[in-house]
C-alpha positions in Angstrom: 18.4 23.4 -10.5 15.9 21.4 -12.8 13.6 18.8 -11.3 12.7 16.4 -13.4 8.6 15.8 -13.5 7.9 12.6 -11.7 5.3 10.8 -14.2 2.7 7.4 -13.6 0.1 6.7 -14.8 -2.1 2.9 -14.8 -5.8 1.7 -14.8 -6.6 -0.7 -12.4 -10.1 -2.3 -11.2 -11.4 -0.6 -8.5 -12.1 -3.7 -6.3 -8.8 -5.4 -7.1 -7.0 -1.4 -6.8 -9.2 -1.4 -3.1 -8.1 -4.7 -1.9 -4.0 -4.3 -2.4 -4.4 -1.0 -0.3 -6.7 -1.9 2.5 -4.1 -4.7 2.4 -1.2 -2.9 2.8 -2.6 0.0 4.5 -2.8 -2.4 8.0 0.9 -2.3 8.3 1.0 2.0 8.2 1.7 3.8 10.9 -0.9 5.2 13.0 1.1 6.4 15.4 2.0 9.9 15.6 5.4 11.4 15.6 6.7 8.5 12.8 8.3 10.0 9.8 5.1 11.8 7.6 5.8 10.0 4.5 4.9 6.4 7.0 1.5 7.9 6.6 1.2 6.5 2.7 1.2 3.9 0.9 3.9 3.3 -1.9 2.8 2.2 -5.2 5.4 1.3 -7.4 4.2 0.6 -11.4 5.7 -1.2 -13.7 5.0 -3.6 -16.5 4.0 -6.3 -14.1 1.6 -4.2 -12.8 1.6 -1.8 -9.5 2.7 -3.0 -5.7 1.0 -1.7 -2.9 3.3 -0.9 -0.2 2.2 -0.1 3.6 5.2 -0.2 6.8 5.8 0.9 10.0 9.6 0.2 10.2 8.3 -2.4 12.0 5.6 -4.0 10.1 6.2 -4.6 5.9 3.1 -5.7 3.6 3.8 -6.1 -0.1 0.8 -6.9 -2.2 0.7 -6.8 -5.8 -2.2 -5.9 -8.4 -2.6 -6.3 -11.9 -2.7 -3.2 -13.5 -2.9 -2.3 -17.2 0.3 -0.1 -16.8 1.2 3.2 -19.4 3.9 4.4 -17.5 6.3 3.0 -15.6 7.5 5.3 -11.9 6.7 5.1 -8.2 4.4 7.2 -5.7 3.6 8.2 -2.4 -0.3 8.6 -1.6 -1.8 9.0 2.0 -3.2 6.2 2.8 -5.6 6.8 4.5 -7.7 9.0 2.2 -6.9 6.8 -0.5 -8.1 3.9 1.1 -11.6 5.6 1.4 -11.7 7.5 -1.4 -11.4 3.9 -3.2 -13.9 2.2 -1.3 -16.7 4.9 -2.6 -16.1 5.0 -5.8 -17.9 3.2 -8.3 -17.1 -0.3 -9.5 -15.3 -0.4 -12.5 -11.9 0.9 -14.1 -10.1 3.3 -12.0 -7.1 5.6 -13.2 -4.4 6.9 -11.6 -2.0 9.2 -12.5 0.8 10.9 -10.8 2.3 14.2 -12.4 5.1 16.1 -10.2 2.8 16.2 -6.6 -0.4 15.4 -7.6 -2.4 12.3 -8.4 -5.2 12.1 -10.2 -8.0 10.0 -10.2 -10.7 9.0 -12.5 -13.6 6.6 -11.9 -16.3 7.4 -14.2 -17.5 10.0 -13.9 -15.5 11.3 -11.1 -12.3 13.0 -11.2 -10.5 14.0 -8.2 -6.3 15.3 -7.3 -4.7 14.1 -4.5 -1.5 16.0 -3.2 1.6 13.2 -3.0 3.6 12.8 -0.4 7.9 12.6 -1.3 8.6 8.8 -2.9 12.5 9.3 -2.3 11.5 10.0 1.5 9.9 6.0 1.5 12.1 4.5 3.8 13.9 1.2 1.4 12.4 -1.9 2.1 15.2 -4.7 2.9 14.6 -7.4 -0.5 14.5 -10.9 0.7 16.1 -13.9 -1.2 14.4 -16.9 -2.3 15.6 -18.6 0.8 12.7 -17.6 3.1 10.1 -19.4 4.1 6.0 -19.7 2.1 3.3 -21.3 4.2 -0.1 -21.4 2.1 -2.5 -19.2 3.8 -5.2 -21.9 4.6 -2.6 -23.8 6.5 -1.4 -20.4 8.1 -5.1 -19.3 9.1 -5.5 -23.1 10.9 -1.7 -22.6 12.5 -3.4 -19.2 13.8 -6.7 -20.5 14.6 -4.6 -23.2 17.3 -2.7 -20.7 18.9 -4.5 -17.8 19.4 -6.6 -19.1 22.0 -3.4 -19.3 24.0 -1.9 -15.1 23.3 -2.2 -12.5 26.1 -4.8 -10.1 25.4 -2.7 -8.4 28.7 0.3 -6.8 28.3 1.1 -6.0 32.2 3.9 -8.8 32.1 4.9 -8.8 28.4 7.9 -11.6 29.7 4.3 -14.0 29.8 3.2 -13.6 26.4 
């Protein structure tokens, strides 16, 4: 049986991509025993740019970033390694190309290859309709600032939190 080669190719500013990756990485599974693919970030590349998704099955974070897209597709990269790599790169344009199981990352004279995780194993994320609630960041931050002092720091009695 022939397996079709998965190709993804795009260019993005390092700071833009690093911000998206570090935000989505907050939801990546950190506990051992989780599905191995949950240690990665799913990158969905389309003409609209790049969507970076991190999930631990309880919390999912999606971040969209603008990019120059050459080839649409989906890839899952190891979150921590990818984030660390992006933060160490010099500012400038980052090129990412995925062929089969390898992601080739280039920035200036730097070039490296990361092994990807199977994108088909990444869990489907539920799509929500537009009936959801949107809250502007400043208002949400103010609301949280008011209630966080009342939250318990001790999980010994979770019923009281």
